[in-house]
Backbone as CSV, one residue per row, in Angstrom:
resi,resn,N_x,N_y,N_z,CA_x,CA_y,CA_z,C_x,C_y,C_z
1,MET,17.170,-11.708,-85.480,16.051,-12.428,-85.015,16.408,-13.497,-84.027
2,SER,17.630,-13.987,-84.201,18.017,-15.032,-83.294,18.084,-14.508,-81.879
3,ALA,18.334,-13.224,-81.659,18.347,-12.639,-80.333,16.935,-12.617,-79.773
4,ASP,15.956,-12.408,-80.704,14.573,-12.417,-80.254,14.163,-13.804,-79.834
5,LYS,14.656,-14.837,-80.565,14.305,-16.197,-80.199,14.891,-16.538,-78.865
6,GLY,16.052,-16.146,-78.557,16.680,-16.439,-77.281,15.980,-15.720,-76.154
7,GLY,15.596,-14.483,-76.354,14.913,-13.712,-75.331,13.516,-14.264,-75.085
8,PHE,12.884,-14.678,-76.186,11.550,-15.231,-76.064,11.593,-16.564,-75.362
9,GLY,12.631,-17.328,-75.583,12.803,-18.615,-74.929,12.957,-18.444,-73.423
10,TRP,13.778,-17.469,-73.108,13.951,-17.212,-71.684,12.637,-16.742,-71.046
11,PHE,11.888,-15.976,-71.831,10.599,-15.542,-71.339,9.688,-16.726,-71.072
12,LEU,9.677,-17.691,-71.989,8.849,-18.883,-71.826,9.323,-19.721,-70.643
13,ILE,10.619,-19.826,-70.465,11.151,-20.569,-69.325,10.741,-19.874,-68.024
14,GLY,10.831,-18.567,-67.982,10.430,-17.797,-66.798,8.950,-17.944,-66.525
15,LEU,8.173,-17.966,-67.627,6.741,-18.134,-67.485,6.411,-19.497,-66.908
16,GLY,7.097,-20.530,-67.332,6.881,-21.883,-66.810,7.256,-21.968,-65.338
17,ILE,8.412,-21.402,-65.013,8.844,-21.435,-63.606,7.838,-20.656,-62.741
18,GLY,7.373,-19.525,-63.250,6.401,-18.723,-62.512,5.105,-19.491,-62.307
19,ALA,4.672,-20.208,-63.332,3.437,-20.974,-63.209,3.614,-22.087,-62.195
20,ALA,4.764,-22.762,-62.205,5.020,-23.852,-61.257,5.033,-23.305,-59.823
21,VAL,5.710,-22.203,-59.641,5.767,-21.604,-58.308,4.366,-21.148,-57.907
22,GLY,3.610,-20.576,-58.832,2.252,-20.121,-58.547,1.356,-21.273,-58.132
23,VAL,1.511,-22.414,-58.811,0.692,-23.572,-58.445,1.084,-24.075,-57.061
24,LEU,2.383,-24.080,-56.780,2.843,-24.545,-55.485,2.382,-23.612,-54.358
25,TYR,2.425,-22.337,-54.606,2.075,-21.351,-53.577,0.749,-20.635,-53.857
26,ALA,-0.092,-21.234,-54.609,-1.359,-20.609,-54.976,-2.259,-20.472,-53.744
27,PRO,-3.090,-19.450,-53.716,-4.035,-19.324,-52.608,-4.999,-20.504,-52.613
28,LYS,-5.648,-20.650,-51.565,-6.551,-21.782,-51.407,-7.719,-21.648,-52.366
29,SER,-8.460,-22.722,-52.489,-9.625,-22.700,-53.374,-10.715,-21.843,-52.730
30,GLY,-11.741,-21.505,-53.449,-12.825,-20.670,-52.953,-13.506,-21.277,-51.730
31,GLN,-13.757,-22.584,-51.765,-14.401,-23.269,-50.636,-13.520,-23.196,-49.402
32,GLU,-12.219,-23.461,-49.595,-11.299,-23.400,-48.454,-11.218,-21.985,-47.896
33,THR,-11.217,-20.988,-48.765,-11.143,-19.599,-48.326,-12.391,-19.224,-47.528
34,ARG,-13.587,-19.619,-48.022,-14.829,-19.331,-47.291,-14.828,-20.006,-45.922
35,GLU,-14.371,-21.270,-45.882,-14.313,-21.980,-44.591,-13.358,-21.287,-43.619
36,GLU,-12.230,-20.826,-44.159,-11.266,-20.130,-43.300,-11.832,-18.810,-42.797
37,LEU,-12.530,-18.073,-43.654,-13.148,-16.817,-43.237,-14.236,-17.064,-42.186
38,ALA,-15.062,-18.103,-42.365,-16.108,-18.422,-41.385,-15.487,-18.818,-40.054
39,SER,-14.411,-19.607,-40.109,-13.725,-20.014,-38.889,-13.152,-18.797,-38.169
40,SER,-12.555,-17.889,-38.938,-12.011,-16.667,-38.336,-13.123,-15.829,-37.710
41,ALA,-14.273,-15.757,-38.384,-15.399,-14.994,-37.840,-15.900,-15.635,-36.546
42,ARG,-15.982,-16.979,-36.514,-16.400,-17.663,-35.289,-15.407,-17.404,-34.161
43,GLU,-14.133,-17.498,-34.473,-13.116,-17.234,-33.455,-13.216,-15.794,-32.955
44,GLY,-13.452,-14.868,-33.869,-13.595,-13.459,-33.482,-14.803,-13.244,-32.593
45,SER,-15.935,-13.875,-32.941,-17.130,-13.692,-32.118,-16.945,-14.356,-30.756
46,GLU,-16.262,-15.491,-30.709,-15.978,-16.138,-29.427,-15.058,-15.247,-28.578
47,PHE,-14.090,-14.626,-29.222,-13.181,-13.724,-28.525,-13.960,-12.542,-27.939
48,VAL,-14.845,-11.958,-28.768,-15.647,-10.823,-28.299,-16.550,-11.260,-27.157
49,ARG,-17.190,-12.445,-27.267,-18.046,-12.951,-26.193,-17.265,-13.130,-24.904
50,GLU,-16.081,-13.705,-24.986,-15.246,-13.945,-23.803,-14.829,-12.620,-23.174
51,ARG,-14.431,-11.678,-24.010,-14.033,-10.367,-23.490,-15.224,-9.655,-22.850
52,SER,-16.395,-9.798,-23.441,-17.600,-9.188,-22.865,-17.912,-9.808,-21.517
53,ARG,-17.790,-11.118,-21.408,-18.044,-11.804,-20.152,-17.057,-11.331,-19.091
54,GLN,-15.779,-11.217,-19.471,-14.759,-10.748,-18.528,-15.053,-9.308,-18.086
55,ALA,-15.457,-8.470,-19.027,-15.777,-7.080,-18.688,-16.984,-7.033,-17.747
56,ALA,-17.994,-7.868,-18.016,-19.175,-7.902,-17.148,-18.795,-8.358,-15.741
57,GLU,-17.899,-9.326,-15.634,-17.442,-9.786,-14.322,-16.726,-8.665,-13.584
58,LYS,-15.878,-7.922,-14.295,-15.151,-6.818,-13.653,-16.125,-5.732,-13.184
59,VAL,-17.089,-5.408,-14.025,-18.078,-4.400,-13.642,-18.859,-4.881,-12.426
60,SER,-19.222,-6.169,-12.420,-19.947,-6.728,-11.277,-19.093,-6.669,-10.013
61,ASP,-17.816,-6.985,-10.138,-16.909,-6.903,-8.987,-16.809,-5.469,-8.474
62,PHE,-16.664,-4.510,-9.400,-16.590,-3.108,-8.995,-17.876,-2.688,-8.291
63,ALA,-19.009,-3.109,-8.833,-20.298,-2.752,-8.224,-20.413,-3.369,-6.831
64,ASP,-19.995,-4.629,-6.691,-20.056,-5.284,-5.378,-19.168,-4.567,-4.369
65,ARG,-17.957,-4.227,-4.794,-17.056,-3.517,-3.885,-17.613,-2.148,-3.521
66,GLY,-18.174,-1.459,-4.506,-18.777,-0.158,-4.231,-19.941,-0.275,-3.262
67,ARG,-20.772,-1.306,-3.447,-21.909,-1.526,-2.552,-21.412,-1.834,-1.143
68,ASP,-20.360,-2.644,-1.042,-19.800,-2.964,0.279,-19.278,-1.704,0.970
69,HIS,-18.568,-0.860,0.222,-18.049,0.385,0.802,-19.198,1.292,1.228
70,LEU,-20.213,1.390,0.398,-21.355,2.234,0.734,-22.042,1.732,1.995
71,ASN,-22.250,0.413,2.089,-22.878,-0.144,3.288,-22.032,0.113,4.526
72,GLU,-20.709,0.027,4.366,-19.813,0.303,5.495,-19.958,1.760,5.946
73,TYR,-20.013,2.689,4.982,-20.169,4.093,5.330,-21.529,4.355,5.973
74,VAL,-22.559,3.698,5.478,-23.889,3.859,6.072,-23.885,3.343,7.512
75,ASP,-23.251,2.191,7.722,-23.173,1.644,9.084,-22.410,2.586,10.015
76,ARG,-21.319,3.137,9.518,-20.558,4.093,10.327,-21.411,5.313,10.659
77,GLY,-22.165,5.788,9.676,-23.028,6.937,9.906,-24.101,6.631,10.945
78,LYS,-24.684,5.439,10.848,-25.710,5.051,11.826,-25.116,4.982,13.228
79,ASP,-23.905,4.428,13.330,-23.247,4.352,14.641,-23.004,5.756,15.203
80,ALA,-22.550,6.662,14.346,-22.294,8.034,14.799,-23.594,8.704,15.245
81,VAL,-24.669,8.483,14.498,-25.958,9.071,14.876,-26.427,8.489,16.206
82,ASP,-26.272,7.170,16.373,-26.683,6.540,17.637,-25.882,7.087,18.818
83,ARG,-24.564,7.243,18.618,-23.737,7.808,19.693,-24.172,9.235,20.002
84,GLY,-24.423,10.018,18.973,-24.867,11.396,19.180,-26.217,11.449,19.885
85,ARG,-27.133,10.574,19.491,-28.447,10.540,20.129,-28.310,10.156,21.594
86,SER,-27.445,9.181,21.892,-27.231,8.758,23.275,-26.666,9.908,24.107
87,GLN,-25.672,10.614,23.555,-25.101,11.751,24.273,-26.149,12.842,24.468
88,TRP,-26.937,13.096,23.424,-27.979,14.107,23.528,-28.959,13.745,24.640
89,ASN,-29.384,12.482,24.683,-30.317,12.045,25.732,-29.702,12.199,27.120
90,GLN,-28.408,11.920,27.248,-27.742,12.095,28.535,-27.759,13.568,28.948
91,TYR,-27.456,14.453,27.983,-27.458,15.888,28.291,-28.862,16.364,28.653
92,VAL,-29.869,15.893,27.949,-31.248,16.291,28.255,-31.632,15.798,29.640
93,ASP,-31.274,14.533,29.941,-31.595,13.999,31.277,-30.902,14.807,32.373
94,ARG,-29.638,15.167,32.145,-28.911,15.979,33.130,-29.579,17.340,33.293
95,GLY,-29.983,17.936,32.177,-30.650,19.238,32.232,-31.970,19.154,32.976
96,ARG,-32.737,18.111,32.689,-34.009,17.940,33.400,-33.774,17.767,34.897
97,GLN,-32.761,16.989,35.235,-32.454,16.777,36.656,-32.035,18.088,37.318
98,ALA,-31.224,18.878,36.596,-30.786,20.159,37.156,-31.977,21.095,37.353
99,VAL,-32.886,21.137,36.378,-34.073,21.982,36.515,-34.930,21.492,37.668
100,SER,-35.118,20.199,37.774,-35.918,19.635,38.862,-35.303,19.982,40.218
101,ASP,-33.969,19.848,40.290,-33.288,20.202,41.548,-33.499,21.673,41.885
102,GLN,-33.417,22.542,40.890,-33.609,23.971,41.132,-35.055,24.279,41.540
103,VAL,-36.007,23.580,40.918,-37.410,23.774,41.312,-37.585,23.377,42.765
104,ASP,-36.996,22.242,43.148,-37.087,21.814,44.544,-36.442,22.839,45.469
105,ASN,-35.280,23.366,45.087,-34.603,24.380,45.896,-35.456,25.643,46.034
106,VAL,-36.066,26.092,44.924,-36.904,27.288,44.970,-38.121,27.036,45.851
107,ASN,-38.750,25.867,45.705,-39.923,25.541,46.537,-39.547,25.499,48.018
108,THR,-38.410,24.918,48.309,-37.946,24.873,49.692,-37.704,26.278,50.223
109,ALA,-37.087,27.113,49.433,-36.803,28.494,49.847,-38.102,29.261,50.058
110,VAL,-39.068,29.051,49.154,-40.348,29.742,49.310,-41.054,29.266,50.569
111,ASP,-41.032,27.985,50.804,-41.657,27.452,52.020,-40.986,28.020,53.273
112,GLU,-39.670,28.073,53.268,-38.936,28.632,54.416,-39.274,30.112,54.591
113,ALA,-39.343,30.824,53.500,-39.661,32.256,53.592,-41.088,32.453,54.097
114,THR,-41.989,31.616,53.657,-43.379,31.709,54.120,-43.461,31.442,55.614
115,ARG,-42.783,30.423,56.080,-42.780,30.109,57.518,-42.169,31.262,58.320
116,ALA,-41.088,31.801,57.786,-40.434,32.905,58.491,-41.341,34.126,58.527
117,TYR,-42.036,34.372,57.440,-42.920,35.528,57.412,-44.103,35.336,58.351
118,HIS,-44.660,34.124,58.371,-45.782,33.844,59.277,-45.396,34.066,60.736
119,SER,-44.188,33.758,61.026,-43.783,33.921,62.422,-43.604,35.386,62.792
120,THR,-43.412,36.273,61.808,-43.187,37.692,62.110,-44.359,38.572,61.723
121,ALA,-45.229,38.170,60.821,-46.318,39.032,60.326,-47.585,38.815,61.132
122,SER,-48.498,39.821,60.997,-49.787,39.709,61.679,-50.696,38.762,60.907
123,GLY,-51.846,38.378,61.454,-52.741,37.363,60.943,-53.273,37.611,59.546
124,ASP,-53.970,38.742,59.283,-54.581,38.998,57.974,-53.510,39.172,56.890
125,GLU,-52.522,39.917,57.218,-51.452,40.157,56.245,-50.719,38.863,55.933
126,ALA,-50.485,38.030,56.893,-49.806,36.748,56.693,-50.645,35.832,55.815
127,ASP,-51.952,35.803,56.042,-52.814,34.960,55.222,-52.835,35.438,53.774
128,ARG,-52.908,36.731,53.597,-52.926,37.287,52.243,-51.623,36.972,51.509
129,ILE,-50.505,37.131,52.140,-49.203,36.834,51.520,-49.061,35.336,51.298
130,SER,-49.529,34.565,52.241,-49.460,33.115,52.100,-50.273,32.660,50.898
131,ASN,-51.465,33.229,50.726,-52.305,32.897,49.570,-51.629,33.305,48.259
132,ALA,-51.006,34.471,48.264,-50.298,34.941,47.064,-49.126,34.023,46.734
133,VAL,-48.390,33.585,47.742,-47.247,32.684,47.525,-47.733,31.358,46.973
134,GLU,-48.818,30.839,47.543,-49.356,29.566,47.062,-49.836,29.691,45.618
135,ALA,-50.478,30.791,45.265,-50.931,31.013,43.891,-49.714,31.087,42.965
136,GLY,-48.664,31.751,43.415,-47.445,31.836,42.610,-46.809,30.461,42.398
137,GLN,-46.799,29.672,43.472,-46.239,28.318,43.358,-47.081,27.474,42.408
138,GLN,-48.384,27.612,42.475,-49.281,26.845,41.623,-49.038,27.250,40.163
139,ALA,-48.938,28.545,39.911,-48.685,29.028,38.550,-47.321,28.540,38.057
140,TYR,-46.349,28.526,38.937,-45.006,28.077,38.578,-45.011,26.587,38.225
141,ARG,-45.738,25.801,38.965,-45.771,24.343,38.733,-46.476,23.999,37.432
142,THR,-47.441,24.780,37.035,-48.196,24.489,35.812,-47.443,24.917,34.559
143,THR,-46.424,25.717,34.675,-45.679,26.146,33.508,-44.501,25.320,33.231
């Protein structure tokens, strides 16, 4: 039995030391634990808010840069369209001038041919051909 008393004594000594260490290193009281949990929750929500704000700023920056690039591309497209329209107008003006020049050349040639024919043809036949040429010129001018 004396061995049991010695073992039990050591058990009691260990129990005392364990209790002392437990008191020294015991977790906080319930109130302190709740306050710590609330503080951690506040810090977490502040962290999430800050990260959300940073993410929103980045998204806004990306959107602004995208809008700037899009506007630049639109401006480039407008410039290209304006250049193309200007070139097109130049080509149309040149074409109109060329057609006008050819009309003048044809009219001059017809007038010369009419004069030449009048000088060689007889009176009635010359008048009839002259009238036909004038009708042709009139029809040509109206088209």
